[in-house]
C-alpha positions in Angstrom: -9.5 13.8 22.1 -11.3 10.6 23.3 -11.2 7.3 21.0 -7.7 8.1 19.4 -5.3 5.3 19.1 -2.0 6.1 21.1 1.2 7.6 19.8 2.6 4.2 19.9 0.1 2.4 17.9 -0.2 5.3 15.2 3.6 4.6 14.6 2.9 0.8 14.2 0.1 1.5 11.8 2.1 3.9 9.9 4.8 1.8 9.1 2.3 -0.6 7.3 1.2 2.3 5.2 4.2 3.7 4.3 6.0 3.4 1.1 9.6 4.2 0.0 11.1 3.7 -3.2 12.9 6.6 -3.7 13.3 10.3 -2.2 10.4 11.6 -4.3 7.6 8.9 -3.2 4.8 10.3 -1.4 4.7 7.6 1.1 8.2 8.5 2.5 6.4 10.8 4.8 5.3 7.9 7.1 9.0 7.1 7.8 9.8 10.4 9.2 8.4 9.9 12.8 10.3 9.3 15.8 10.6 5.9 17.2 7.5 4.7 19.0 5.8 8.0 18.3 3.4 8.6 15.3 2.5 12.3 16.0 3.4 14.4 13.1 6.4 16.6 13.2 4.8 19.8 11.6 1.5 20.9 9.9 3.2 20.4 6.6 4.0 16.6 7.7 0.6 16.1 8.9 -1.0 17.3 5.6 1.7 15.1 3.6 0.6 12.1 5.8 -2.9 12.9 5.4 -3.0 13.1 1.5 -1.2 9.8 1.3 -3.4 7.8 3.7 -6.5 9.2 2.4 -5.4 8.1 -1.2 -5.0 4.5 0.2 -8.7 4.3 1.1 -9.8 2.6 -1.9 -6.9 0.0 -1.9 -7.8 -1.6 1.5 -8.5 -5.3 0.9 -10.2 -6.0 4.3 -12.4 -4.7 6.8 -9.8 -4.7 9.4 -7.4 -2.7 7.0 -9.9 0.0 6.5 -10.6 0.1 10.0 -7.1 0.5 11.1 -6.5 2.9 8.1 -9.3 5.0 9.5 -8.2 5.2 13.0 -4.7 6.3 11.6 -6.5 9.0 9.6 -8.5 10.5 12.6 -5.4 10.3 14.8 -3.1 12.2 12.3 -6.0 14.6 11.7 -6.5 15.3 15.7 -3.3 14.5 17.7 -0.9 17.5 18.8 2.1 17.9 17.0 5.1 16.3 18.5 7.1 18.8 20.4 10.5 19.9 19.1 13.2 19.0 21.5 
């Protein structure tokens, strides 16, 4: 898909939006990626990440943050799953 960020860039952006205080924290889904690979691991993981990222749209402080968040949301919604090894 054209104009998607790279899987490495998605990994870097996801780490900025992750949140993890305890095992039930919904933001922990953004820590589940393989190193330098921001592709979702399953459709359930994709949905969990999208729910978390979309919930953050109203809390962005700058236009740049919003732009990066939207790029990550588009990537997460459209990228193929990471192949299982």
